[in-house]
C-alpha atoms as a printed R data frame, in Angstrom:
    type eleno elety resid chain resno       x       y       z
1   ATOM     1    CA   MET     A     1  12.777  -6.380 -78.498
2   ATOM     2    CA   LYS     A     2   9.255  -6.214 -79.889
3   ATOM     3    CA   ASN     A     3   8.308  -3.108 -81.865
4   ATOM     4    CA   SER     A     4   6.287  -0.935 -79.492
5   ATOM     5    CA   SER     A     5   4.812   1.287 -82.244
6   ATOM     6    CA   TYR     A     6   1.067   1.159 -82.855
7   ATOM     7    CA   ASN     A     7  -0.522   0.936 -86.290
8   ATOM     8    CA   PRO     A     8  -4.299   1.622 -86.112
9   ATOM     9    CA   ASN     A     9  -4.831  -0.004 -89.518
10  ATOM    10    CA   GLU     A    10  -3.120  -3.243 -88.614
11  ATOM    11    CA   LYS     A    11  -5.450  -6.178 -88.080
12  ATOM    12    CA   PRO     A    12  -4.911  -8.379 -85.022
13  ATOM    13    CA   ARG     A    13  -2.875 -11.483 -85.745
14  ATOM    14    CA   PRO     A    14  -5.016 -14.627 -85.382
15  ATOM    15    CA   LYS     A    15  -4.160 -16.498 -82.227
16  ATOM    16    CA   GLN     A    16  -2.354 -19.735 -82.959
17  ATOM    17    CA   GLU     A    17  -3.474 -23.034 -81.498
18  ATOM    18    CA   ASN     A    18  -2.137 -23.612 -77.970
19  ATOM    19    CA   GLU     A    19  -0.496 -20.166 -78.002
20  ATOM    20    CA   GLU     A    20   0.128 -18.802 -74.519
21  ATOM    21    CA   THR     A    21  -1.262 -15.406 -73.570
22  ATOM    22    CA   TYR     A    22   1.376 -12.920 -72.422
23  ATOM    23    CA   LEU     A    23   0.323 -11.214 -69.214
24  ATOM    24    CA   LYS     A    24   1.049  -7.556 -69.809
25  ATOM    25    CA   GLY     A    25   1.900  -5.599 -66.688
26  ATOM    26    CA   ARG     A    26   3.390  -8.633 -64.974
27  ATOM    27    CA   GLY     A    27   7.009  -9.723 -64.840
28  ATOM    28    CA   ALA     A    28   6.609 -13.429 -64.139
29  ATOM    29    CA   GLN     A    29   4.422 -15.217 -66.656
30  ATOM    30    CA   ILE     A    30   4.075 -18.382 -64.603
31  ATOM    31    CA   ASN     A    31   3.646 -19.571 -61.041
32  ATOM    32    CA   THR     A    32   6.630 -21.718 -60.160
33  ATOM    33    CA   LYS     A    33   6.330 -24.651 -57.777
34  ATOM    34    CA   ASN     A    34   6.604 -23.872 -54.075
35  ATOM    35    CA   ARG     A    35   9.243 -26.248 -52.702
36  ATOM    36    CA   PHE     A    36   7.615 -26.211 -49.254
37  ATOM    37    CA   LEU     A    37   4.193 -27.436 -50.392
38  ATOM    38    CA   ILE     A    38   3.377 -31.110 -50.871
39  ATOM    39    CA   ASN     A    39   0.045 -30.666 -52.662
40  ATOM    40    CA   GLU     A    40  -0.401 -28.142 -55.459
41  ATOM    41    CA   SER     A    41  -2.882 -27.592 -58.298
42  ATOM    42    CA   THR     A    42  -1.578 -27.683 -61.859
43  ATOM    43    CA   ARG     A    43  -3.227 -27.406 -65.256
44  ATOM    44    CA   GLU     A    44  -2.597 -30.543 -67.277
45  ATOM    45    CA   HIS     A    45  -4.540 -29.580 -70.433
46  ATOM    46    CA   ILE     A    46  -5.280 -26.132 -71.801
47  ATOM    47    CA   GLU     A    47  -8.896 -27.070 -72.610
48  ATOM    48    CA   GLY     A    48  -9.605 -28.529 -69.169
49  ATOM    49    CA   ILE     A    49 -12.114 -26.713 -66.937
50  ATOM    50    CA   ASP     A    50 -12.918 -29.191 -64.159
51  ATOM    51    CA   ASP     A    51 -11.623 -28.105 -60.747
52  ATOM    52    CA   TRP     A    52  -9.667 -25.303 -62.358
53  ATOM    53    CA   THR     A    53  -9.979 -21.569 -62.022
54  ATOM    54    CA   GLU     A    54  -8.176 -19.340 -64.509
55  ATOM    55    CA   GLU     A    55  -5.302 -17.481 -62.898
56  ATOM    56    CA   ASP     A    56  -6.519 -14.215 -61.390
57  ATOM    57    CA   VAL     A    57  -3.699 -11.722 -61.733
58  ATOM    58    CA   ALA     A    58  -5.527  -8.749 -60.268
59  ATOM    59    CA   THR     A    59  -3.601  -7.445 -57.276
60  ATOM    60    CA   GLN     A    60  -4.883  -8.570 -53.875
61  ATOM    61    CA   TYR     A    61  -3.940  -6.873 -50.608
62  ATOM    62    CA   ILE     A    62  -3.912  -9.316 -47.710
63  ATOM    63    CA   GLU     A    63  -3.644  -7.772 -44.239
64  ATOM    64    CA   ILE     A    64  -1.501  -9.711 -41.791
65  ATOM    65    CA   PHE     A    65  -0.362  -9.126 -38.220
66  ATOM    66    CA   PRO     A    66   3.126 -10.569 -37.643
67  ATOM    67    CA   LYS     A    67   4.813 -10.799 -34.235
68  ATOM    68    CA   THR     A    68   8.020  -9.006 -35.253
69  ATOM    69    CA   ILE     A    69   9.066  -6.434 -37.843
70  ATOM    70    CA   VAL     A    70  12.833  -5.941 -37.386
71  ATOM    71    CA   ASN     A    71  15.036  -8.783 -38.612
72  ATOM    72    CA   LYS     A    72  18.734  -9.319 -37.996
73  ATOM    73    CA   VAL     A    73  20.633  -9.739 -41.266
74  ATOM    74    CA   ASP     A    74  23.166 -12.558 -41.052
75  ATOM    75    CA   SER     A    75  24.423 -12.324 -44.637
76  ATOM    76    CA   PRO     A    76  27.878 -10.679 -44.455
77  ATOM    77    CA   ASP     A    77  27.855  -9.254 -47.997
78  ATOM    78    CA   VAL     A    78  24.645  -7.218 -48.213
79  ATOM    79    CA   GLY     A    79  25.792  -4.140 -46.302
80  ATOM    80    CA   MET     A    80  23.125  -4.033 -43.600
81  ATOM    81    CA   TRP     A    81  22.773  -5.105 -39.973
82  ATOM    82    CA   TYR     A    82  18.985  -5.118 -39.574
83  ATOM    83    CA   SER     A    83  16.049  -4.759 -41.934
84  ATOM    84    CA   MET     A    84  12.290  -4.266 -41.802
85  ATOM    85    CA   ASN     A    85   9.752  -4.765 -44.563
86  ATOM    86    CA   PRO     A    86   6.220  -3.337 -44.324
87  ATOM    87    CA   TYR     A    87   5.078  -5.482 -47.258
88  ATOM    88    CA   GLN     A    88   5.794  -9.024 -48.414
89  ATOM    89    CA   GLY     A    89   5.443  -9.604 -52.109
90  ATOM    90    CA   CYS     A    90   5.964  -6.696 -54.491
91  ATOM    91    CA   GLU     A    91   3.677  -5.410 -57.206
92  ATOM    92    CA   HIS     A    92   6.599  -3.948 -59.151
93  ATOM    93    CA   GLY     A    93   7.055  -7.441 -60.599
94  ATOM    94    CA   CYS     A    94  10.778  -7.208 -61.376
95  ATOM    95    CA   ILE     A    95  11.552 -10.533 -63.013
96  ATOM    96    CA   TYR     A    96  15.038 -10.843 -61.491
97  ATOM    97    CA   CYS     A    97  14.080 -10.022 -57.876
98  ATOM    98    CA   TYR     A    98  15.895 -12.175 -55.311
99  ATOM    99    CA   ALA     A    99  13.073 -11.577 -52.809
100 ATOM   100    CA   ARG     A   100  10.749 -13.803 -54.823
101 ATOM   101    CA   ASN     A   101  12.160 -16.954 -53.245
102 ATOM   102    CA   SER     A   102  11.320 -15.778 -49.722
103 ATOM   103    CA   PHE     A   103   7.636 -15.600 -50.679
104 ATOM   104    CA   GLU     A   104   7.496 -19.373 -50.673
105 ATOM   105    CA   TYR     A   105   7.815 -19.319 -46.874
106 ATOM   106    CA   TRP     A   106   4.369 -17.709 -46.776
107 ATOM   107    CA   GLY     A   107   2.858 -20.569 -48.787
108 ATOM   108    CA   TYR     A   108   2.769 -18.810 -52.151
109 ATOM   109    CA   SER     A   109   4.601 -19.103 -55.435
110 ATOM   110    CA   ALA     A   110   7.656 -16.982 -56.193
111 ATOM   111    CA   GLY     A   111   6.108 -16.280 -59.600
112 ATOM   112    CA   LEU     A   112   2.818 -14.506 -60.233
113 ATOM   113    CA   ASP     A   113   1.764 -14.847 -56.591
114 ATOM   114    CA   PHE     A   114   4.721 -12.713 -55.501
115 ATOM   115    CA   GLU     A   115   3.585  -9.703 -57.505
116 ATOM   116    CA   SER     A   116  -0.192 -10.106 -57.240
117 ATOM   117    CA   LYS     A   117  -0.753 -11.144 -53.601
118 ATOM   118    CA   ILE     A   118   0.694  -8.407 -51.384
119 ATOM   119    CA   LEU     A   119   0.908  -9.106 -47.660
120 ATOM   120    CA   VAL     A   120   0.374  -5.883 -45.715
121 ATOM   121    CA   LYS     A   121   1.827  -5.769 -42.210
122 ATOM   122    CA   LYS     A   122  -0.783  -3.539 -40.604
123 ATOM   123    CA   ASN     A   123   0.763  -3.586 -37.147
124 ATOM   124    CA   ALA     A   124   4.307  -2.814 -38.308
125 ATOM   125    CA   PRO     A   125   4.539   0.682 -36.717
126 ATOM   126    CA   ASP     A   126   3.449  -0.651 -33.309
127 ATOM   127    CA   LEU     A   127   5.916  -3.529 -33.583
128 ATOM   128    CA   LEU     A   128   8.740  -1.131 -34.413
129 ATOM   129    CA   ARG     A   129   7.928   1.109 -31.455
130 ATOM   130    CA   LYS     A   130   7.921  -1.914 -29.155
131 ATOM   131    CA   PHE     A   131  11.252  -3.057 -30.597
132 ATOM   132    CA   LEU     A   132  12.944   0.321 -30.135
133 ATOM   133    CA   MET     A   133  11.620   0.661 -26.575
134 ATOM   134    CA   ASN     A   134  13.406  -2.543 -25.582
135 ATOM   135    CA   PRO     A   135  16.350  -1.456 -23.386
136 ATOM   136    CA   LYS     A   136  18.459  -4.228 -24.927
137 ATOM   137    CA   TRP     A   137  18.432  -2.466 -28.306
138 ATOM   138    CA   GLU     A   138  21.826  -0.928 -28.992
139 ATOM   139    CA   CYS     A   139  21.243   1.421 -31.875
140 ATOM   140    CA   LEU     A   140  22.450   0.349 -35.318
141 ATOM   141    CA   PRO     A   141  21.054   1.448 -38.697
142 ATOM   142    CA   ILE     A   142  17.968  -0.411 -39.927
143 ATOM   143    CA   SER     A   143  17.371  -0.912 -43.649
144 ATOM   144    CA   LEU     A   144  13.932  -0.187 -45.041
145 ATOM   145    CA   SER     A   145  13.467  -2.291 -47.073
146 ATOM   146    CA   GLY     A   146  15.965  -5.093 -47.299
147 ATOM   147    CA   ASN     A   147  13.599  -7.350 -49.203
148 ATOM   148    CA   THR     A   148  10.653  -5.827 -51.085
149 ATOM   149    CA   ASP     A   149  10.186  -2.178 -52.091
150 ATOM   150    CA   CYS     A   150   8.680  -0.166 -49.248
151 ATOM   151    CA   TYR     A   151   7.278   2.366 -51.765
152 ATOM   152    CA   GLN     A   152   5.548  -0.119 -54.031
153 ATOM   153    CA   PRO     A   153   1.961   0.846 -55.063
154 ATOM   154    CA   ALA     A   154   0.502  -0.517 -51.810
155 ATOM   155    CA   GLU     A   155   2.176   2.317 -49.893
156 ATOM   156    CA   LYS     A   156  -0.086   4.925 -51.501
157 ATOM   157    CA   LYS     A   157  -3.073   3.168 -49.922
158 ATOM   158    CA   PHE     A   158  -1.690   1.993 -46.571
159 ATOM   159    CA   ARG     A   159   1.119   4.510 -45.773
160 ATOM   160    CA   ILE     A   160   2.893   2.034 -43.488
161 ATOM   161    CA   THR     A   161   6.355   3.135 -44.625
162 ATOM   162    CA   ARG     A   162   5.475   6.703 -43.668
163 ATOM   163    CA   GLN     A   163   4.421   5.552 -40.211
164 ATOM   164    CA   LEU     A   164   7.641   3.561 -39.741
165 ATOM   165    CA   LEU     A   165   9.687   6.631 -40.665
166 ATOM   166    CA   GLU     A   166   7.724   8.738 -38.195
167 ATOM   167    CA   VAL     A   167   8.596   6.287 -35.414
168 ATOM   168    CA   CYS     A   168  12.264   6.291 -36.441
169 ATOM   169    CA   ASN     A   169  12.331  10.072 -36.499
170 ATOM   170    CA   GLU     A   170  10.818  10.199 -33.024
171 ATOM   171    CA   PHE     A   171  13.513   7.863 -31.664
172 ATOM   172    CA   ASN     A   172  16.326   9.325 -33.805
173 ATOM   173    CA   GLN     A   173  16.755   5.836 -35.248
174 ATOM   174    CA   PRO     A   174  18.938   5.938 -38.417
175 ATOM   175    CA   VAL     A   175  17.560   4.295 -41.546
176 ATOM   176    CA   GLY     A   176  18.953   3.234 -44.904
177 ATOM   177    CA   MET     A   177  16.449   2.980 -47.767
178 ATOM   178    CA   ILE     A   178  16.291   1.688 -51.332
179 ATOM   179    CA   THR     A   179  13.466   2.146 -53.823
180 ATOM   180    CA   LYS     A   180  12.578   2.428 -57.489
181 ATOM   181    CA   ASN     A   181   9.263   4.212 -56.945
182 ATOM   182    CA   ALA     A   182   8.693   7.971 -57.119
183 ATOM   183    CA   GLY     A   183   6.070   7.610 -54.400
184 ATOM   184    CA   MET     A   184   8.966   8.268 -52.030
185 ATOM   185    CA   LEU     A   185   8.583  11.984 -52.848
186 ATOM   186    CA   ARG     A   186   5.320  12.019 -50.878
187 ATOM   187    CA   ASP     A   187   7.498  11.814 -47.772
188 ATOM   188    CA   LYS     A   188   9.962  14.510 -48.785
189 ATOM   189    CA   ASP     A   189   9.144  16.606 -45.711
190 ATOM   190    CA   LEU     A   190   9.895  13.786 -43.292
191 ATOM   191    CA   LEU     A   191  12.994  12.604 -45.135
192 ATOM   192    CA   GLN     A   192  14.357  16.155 -45.141
193 ATOM   193    CA   GLU     A   193  13.814  16.434 -41.387
194 ATOM   194    CA   MET     A   194  15.637  13.164 -40.777
195 ATOM   195    CA   ALA     A   195  18.451  14.172 -43.133
196 ATOM   196    CA   LYS     A   196  19.210  17.219 -40.993
197 ATOM   197    CA   LYS     A   197  20.055  14.799 -38.185
198 ATOM   198    CA   LYS     A   198  22.014  12.390 -40.447
199 ATOM   199    CA   LEU     A   199  19.378   9.732 -39.886
200 ATOM   200    CA   ILE     A   200  18.694   8.816 -43.515
201 ATOM   201    CA   SER     A   201  20.608   7.573 -46.558
202 ATOM   202    CA   ILE     A   202  18.827   6.515 -49.750
203 ATOM   203    CA   LEU     A   203  19.673   4.426 -52.821
204 ATOM   204    CA   VAL     A   204  17.495   4.714 -55.925
205 ATOM   205    CA   SER     A   205  17.606   1.646 -58.160
206 ATOM   206    CA   ILE     A   206  18.045   2.392 -61.889
207 ATOM   207    CA   THR     A   207  18.603  -0.486 -64.281
208 ATOM   208    CA   SER     A   208  17.857   0.938 -67.735
209 ATOM   209    CA   PHE     A   209  16.836   4.006 -69.731
210 ATOM   210    CA   ASN     A   210  15.321   1.702 -72.359
211 ATOM   211    CA   GLU     A   211  11.590   1.984 -71.726
212 ATOM   212    CA   ASP     A   212  10.765  -1.076 -73.825
213 ATOM   213    CA   LEU     A   213  13.070  -3.120 -71.611
214 ATOM   214    CA   ARG     A   214  11.772  -1.590 -68.365
215 ATOM   215    CA   ARG     A   215   8.135  -2.286 -69.249
216 ATOM   216    CA   VAL     A   216   8.716  -6.023 -69.459
217 ATOM   217    CA   MET     A   217  11.559  -6.417 -66.942
218 ATOM   218    CA   GLU     A   218  10.132  -4.136 -64.224
219 ATOM   219    CA   PRO     A   219   6.533  -3.730 -65.414
220 ATOM   220    CA   ARG     A   220   4.952  -1.745 -62.566
221 ATOM   221    CA   THR     A   221   7.837   0.531 -61.676
222 ATOM   222    CA   THR     A   222   8.281   4.194 -62.485
223 ATOM   223    CA   THR     A   223  10.435   5.307 -65.417
224 ATOM   224    CA   ALA     A   224  14.166   5.957 -65.155
225 ATOM   225    CA   ASN     A   225  13.532   9.675 -65.610
226 ATOM   226    CA   GLN     A   226  11.180   9.656 -62.638
227 ATOM   227    CA   ARG     A   227  13.808   7.861 -60.584
228 ATOM   228    CA   LEU     A   228  16.285  10.583 -61.495
229 ATOM   229    CA   LYS     A   229  13.705  13.058 -60.234
230 ATOM   230    CA   ILE     A   230  13.725  11.290 -56.851
231 ATOM   231    CA   ILE     A   231  17.497  11.725 -56.667
232 ATOM   232    CA   HIS     A   232  17.316  15.339 -57.806
233 ATOM   233    CA   ASP     A   233  14.475  16.520 -55.569
234 ATOM   234    CA   LEU     A   234  15.672  14.792 -52.409
235 ATOM   235    CA   SER     A   235  19.322  15.732 -52.874
236 ATOM   236    CA   GLN     A   236  18.163  19.341 -53.285
237 ATOM   237    CA   ALA     A   237  16.348  18.896 -49.972
238 ATOM   238    CA   GLY     A   238  19.597  17.862 -48.282
239 ATOM   239    CA   VAL     A   239  19.098  14.087 -48.301
240 ATOM   240    CA   ARG     A   240  22.128  11.897 -49.046
241 ATOM   241    CA   MET     A   241  21.245  10.147 -52.308
242 ATOM   242    CA   GLY     A   242  22.886   7.303 -54.216
243 ATOM   243    CA   VAL     A   243  22.214   5.082 -57.208
244 ATOM   244    CA   MET     A   244  21.935   1.299 -57.240
245 ATOM   245    CA   LEU     A   245  22.722  -0.374 -60.561
246 ATOM   246    CA   GLY     A   246  21.251  -3.733 -59.986
247 ATOM   247    CA   PRO     A   247  21.270  -6.091 -61.440
248 ATOM   248    CA   MET     A   248  23.568  -5.632 -64.400
249 ATOM   249    CA   ILE     A   249  22.569  -8.227 -67.000
250 ATOM   250    CA   PRO     A   250  25.047  -8.870 -69.833
251 ATOM   251    CA   GLY     A   251  23.393  -8.576 -73.198
252 ATOM   252    CA   LEU     A   252  20.465  -6.575 -71.818
253 ATOM   253    CA   ASN     A   253  21.533  -3.557 -69.759
254 ATOM   254    CA   GLU     A   254  25.194  -3.711 -68.700
255 ATOM   255    CA   HIS     A   255  26.157  -1.362 -71.551
256 ATOM   256    CA   GLU     A   256  24.093   1.398 -69.875
257 ATOM   257    CA   MET     A   257  26.236   1.568 -66.742
258 ATOM   258    CA   GLN     A   258  28.094   4.766 -67.653
259 ATOM   259    CA   ARG     A   259  24.972   6.588 -68.777
260 ATOM   260    CA   ILE     A   260  23.124   5.693 -65.578
261 ATOM   261    CA   MET     A   261  25.993   6.711 -63.295
262 ATOM   262    CA   LYS     A   262  26.538  10.030 -65.079
263 ATOM   263    CA   ALA     A   263  22.834  10.891 -65.065
264 ATOM   264    CA   ALA     A   264  22.555  10.021 -61.376
265 ATOM   265    CA   THR     A   265  25.593  12.160 -60.555
266 ATOM   266    CA   ASP     A   266  24.235  15.077 -62.575
267 ATOM   267    CA   ASN     A   267  21.063  14.891 -60.489
268 ATOM   268    CA   GLY     A   268  22.792  14.864 -57.113
269 ATOM   269    CA   ALA     A   269  23.829  11.268 -56.332
270 ATOM   270    CA   THR     A   270  27.043  11.031 -54.301
271 ATOM   271    CA   PHE     A   271  27.437   7.269 -53.881
272 ATOM   272    CA   SER     A   272  26.657   4.088 -55.771
273 ATOM   273    CA   ALA     A   273  26.419   0.298 -55.638
274 ATOM   274    CA   TYR     A   274  25.801  -2.499 -58.130
275 ATOM   275    CA   THR     A   275  25.058  -6.201 -58.386
276 ATOM   276    CA   PHE     A   276  25.643  -8.738 -61.162
277 ATOM   277    CA   ILE     A   277  22.632 -10.834 -62.124
278 ATOM   278    CA   ARG     A   278  22.248 -14.176 -60.360
279 ATOM   279    CA   LEU     A   279  19.304 -16.515 -60.726
280 ATOM   280    CA   ASN     A   280  18.836 -18.489 -57.543
281 ATOM   281    CA   GLY     A   281  16.016 -20.883 -56.707
282 ATOM   282    CA   ALA     A   282  12.744 -20.417 -58.566
283 ATOM   283    CA   ILE     A   283  14.028 -17.211 -60.215
284 ATOM   284    CA   LYS     A   284  16.082 -19.338 -62.592
285 ATOM   285    CA   ILE     A   285  12.940 -20.976 -63.974
286 ATOM   286    CA   MET     A   286  10.818 -17.848 -64.372
287 ATOM   287    CA   PHE     A   287  13.688 -15.696 -65.713
288 ATOM   288    CA   HIS     A   288  14.425 -18.332 -68.356
289 ATOM   289    CA   ASP     A   289  10.748 -18.422 -69.303
290 ATOM   290    CA   TRP     A   290  10.585 -14.594 -69.419
291 ATOM   291    CA   LEU     A   291  13.825 -14.218 -71.380
292 ATOM   292    CA   TYR     A   292  12.853 -16.594 -74.186
293 ATOM   293    CA   LYS     A   293   9.360 -15.099 -74.484
294 ATOM   294    CA   ASN     A   294  10.578 -11.500 -74.706
295 ATOM   295    CA   PHE     A   295  13.960 -11.797 -76.422
296 ATOM   296    CA   PRO     A   296  13.933 -14.953 -78.552
297 ATOM   297    CA   ASP     A   297  16.513 -13.417 -80.904
298 ATOM   298    CA   ARG     A   298  19.172 -13.073 -78.203
299 ATOM   299    CA   ALA     A   299  17.972 -15.313 -75.372
300 ATOM   300    CA   ASP     A   300  20.665 -17.961 -75.897
301 ATOM   301    CA   LYS     A   301  23.396 -15.328 -75.903
302 ATOM   302    CA   VAL     A   302  22.145 -13.609 -72.732
303 ATOM   303    CA   TRP     A   303  21.726 -16.914 -70.911
304 ATOM   304    CA   HIS     A   304  25.254 -18.047 -71.767
305 ATOM   305    CA   LEU     A   305  26.686 -14.666 -70.755
306 ATOM   306    CA   ILE     A   306  25.033 -15.010 -67.343
307 ATOM   307    CA   GLU     A   307  26.496 -18.501 -67.049
308 ATOM   308    CA   GLY     A   308  29.880 -17.027 -67.985
309 ATOM   309    CA   GLY     A   309  29.652 -14.762 -64.967
310 ATOM   310    CA   HIS     A   310  29.068 -17.630 -62.528
311 ATOM   311    CA   GLY     A   311  31.472 -20.363 -63.577
312 ATOM   312    CA   GLY     A   312  29.087 -22.025 -66.009
313 ATOM   313    CA   LYS     A   313  26.017 -21.670 -63.774
314 ATOM   314    CA   VAL     A   314  23.427 -18.910 -63.428
315 ATOM   315    CA   ASN     A   315  23.694 -18.807 -59.636
316 ATOM   316    CA   ASP     A   316  26.431 -18.756 -57.037
317 ATOM   317    CA   SER     A   317  25.714 -18.851 -53.307
318 ATOM   318    CA   ARG     A   318  29.206 -18.077 -52.000
319 ATOM   319    CA   TRP     A   319  29.467 -15.035 -49.748
320 ATOM   320    CA   GLY     A   320  31.273 -12.146 -51.369
321 ATOM   321    CA   VAL     A   321  31.076 -13.697 -54.843
322 ATOM   322    CA   ARG     A   322  27.384 -14.376 -55.427
323 ATOM   323    CA   MET     A   323  26.353 -10.761 -56.163
324 ATOM   324    CA   ARG     A   324  29.499  -9.794 -58.082
325 ATOM   325    CA   GLY     A   325  30.144 -12.929 -60.114
326 ATOM   326    CA   GLU     A   326  33.524 -14.021 -61.429
327 ATOM   327    CA   GLY     A   327  35.101 -14.530 -64.815
328 ATOM   328    CA   PRO     A   328  35.667 -12.223 -67.822
329 ATOM   329    CA   ILE     A   329  32.074 -10.968 -68.111
330 ATOM   330    CA   SER     A   330  31.593 -10.010 -64.464
331 ATOM   331    CA   ASP     A   331  35.150  -8.618 -64.332
332 ATOM   332    CA   LEU     A   332  34.317  -6.283 -67.203
333 ATOM   333    CA   VAL     A   333  31.233  -5.015 -65.366
334 ATOM   334    CA   ARG     A   334  33.257  -4.534 -62.175
335 ATOM   335    CA   GLN     A   335  35.979  -2.603 -63.999
336 ATOM   336    CA   GLN     A   336  33.404  -0.312 -65.576
337 ATOM   337    CA   PHE     A   337  31.802   0.336 -62.207
338 ATOM   338    CA   HIS     A   338  35.092   1.354 -60.573
339 ATOM   339    CA   LYS     A   339  36.126   3.437 -63.580
340 ATOM   340    CA   TYR     A   340  32.941   5.496 -63.659
341 ATOM   341    CA   ASN     A   341  32.854   5.833 -59.876
342 ATOM   342    CA   LYS     A   342  36.227   7.544 -60.110
343 ATOM   343    CA   LEU     A   343  35.283   9.547 -63.189
344 ATOM   344    CA   TYR     A   344  32.117  10.978 -61.625
345 ATOM   345    CA   GLY     A   345  33.363  11.264 -58.047
346 ATOM   346    CA   LEU     A   346  30.969   8.713 -56.556
347 ATOM   347    CA   ASN     A   347  31.785   7.064 -53.215
348 ATOM   348    CA   ALA     A   348  34.528   9.659 -52.644
349 ATOM   349    CA   GLU     A   349  33.316  10.795 -49.226
350 ATOM   350    CA   ARG     A   350  33.449   9.026 -45.879
351 ATOM   351    CA   TRP     A   351  29.946   9.202 -44.478
352 ATOM   352    CA   GLU     A   352  28.009   7.311 -41.827
353 ATOM   353    CA   LEU     A   353  24.549   7.443 -40.376
354 ATOM   354    CA   ASP     A   354  24.555   8.927 -36.863
355 ATOM   355    CA   CYS     A   355  23.565   6.449 -34.151
356 ATOM   356    CA   SER     A   356  24.661   8.669 -31.256
357 ATOM   357    CA   GLN     A   357  21.392  10.629 -31.141
358 ATOM   358    CA   PHE     A   358  19.147   7.639 -30.478
359 ATOM   359    CA   ARG     A   359  16.911   8.030 -27.455
360 ATOM   360    CA   ARG     A   360  13.642   6.634 -26.272
361 ATOM   361    CA   PRO     A   361  10.755   9.002 -25.538
362 ATOM   362    CA   GLY     A   362  11.205  10.418 -22.030
363 ATOM   363    CA   GLU     A   363  14.968   9.977 -21.955
364 ATOM   364    CA   GLN     A   364  17.031  13.110 -21.377
365 ATOM   365    CA   GLY     A   365  19.858  11.918 -23.570
366 ATOM   366    CA   ARG     A   366  22.829   9.653 -23.152
367 ATOM   367    CA   LEU     A   367  25.463  10.406 -20.514
368 ATOM   368    CA   PHE     A   368  28.100   8.335 -22.294
C-alpha cells in the first residue's frame, strides 16, 4: 500500500513520459468495452486530440422513467425473491462490484461510466404503488437494493429510497436492505416504525477497517466506523441489523473477518453473511488493472489466491458455488466465518419478515 502520510517539504515527483494519471476518488481507472455495442470510441495515442474528448469523471445524474421497478430474482443462491433499485450505476465505485456488468445493458461501460453516470428512476415510487395495488401480488419480501446501493450519494439529493420505504410502510410490505452508506440514518424514524411491525431487516456491508485500502477499493463510501454507527444506532432503535462481509479477498482483507464480526456484534448485529471474491465479465479486466496499479508488490500473489479459490480461474458461474468458491483458500474463509458466527452468537435466532400484515389501502384486513 502507498504511504498515505503527507510531507509539506517534499517536492512533486516529475511525471514520467506516458505515465497514466490515477483518478483519485474513483474505483475503476478505465472504461471497459461494452460487449453489446458494435461501435465505440477508443484513444489510440496519448497525444491525439482529434475527435477525442478527455474522460469527464464528474458525476452526472441522468433522470429516467422506466416501466417497472420490482424485478423477480431467478438466481437461487442470492437469498431474495424480488428486488427494486432506485438507481442504476453507483457512485461508491467499489472496484469488485458485481452490479457493474449489468450497466452494459443501459449502453454504458461497466468501468468509469458505472460510477460517474447515475441513472435516477424518478417514477420509482409511483411504479411501486402500482405494483403493490395489483391484486395478483401475493406478498413476499422485496430487497432494496439487490443491485446498486440505495443510499449512495444520489439519495441525499433525490430521496427516492425514502419514498419507496414510505410506500412499503403504507402497504405493510416487508423489505430487506443492504447498504454501506451512513445516509441510511436519515431514515431512522421510518425504519424504526417499520421494525415495530417486523417489516424491515438490514445488512450493513463492512469489508475492511484499513482506511488506506477502503479509499482505493471503495473510494466514495463511508468509513468502517461510520458503518458500525449505522448498526449501533438502528439496533438501538429496535431494527434487526446484520453485517455483510463481502467480498472477502485473500491477501487483501480476509484476515479482518474476525475483527469485523466482533465489532459488528458489539454494536448490535445479530446476523451475518459473506461472499468470496469472484471477478465475472468486465470486472475481471478492471480489477486486474486496479490491483496492479495499487498493490504492485503483492498483485501476483493476490491474483493467484483468487484463482485458487475458483479452480484456477477468477470467476465461477455455478449456482451455490460462485459466491463461496471452492478449494483450500475459500474453505479457510468459510471455516473462519462459521467459527466466528458461533463464537459471537450470530445467526443464532430464527427470524422472518412478517408478510401477514400486507394490505392495500382501503382493505379492512385479510380474512384468511
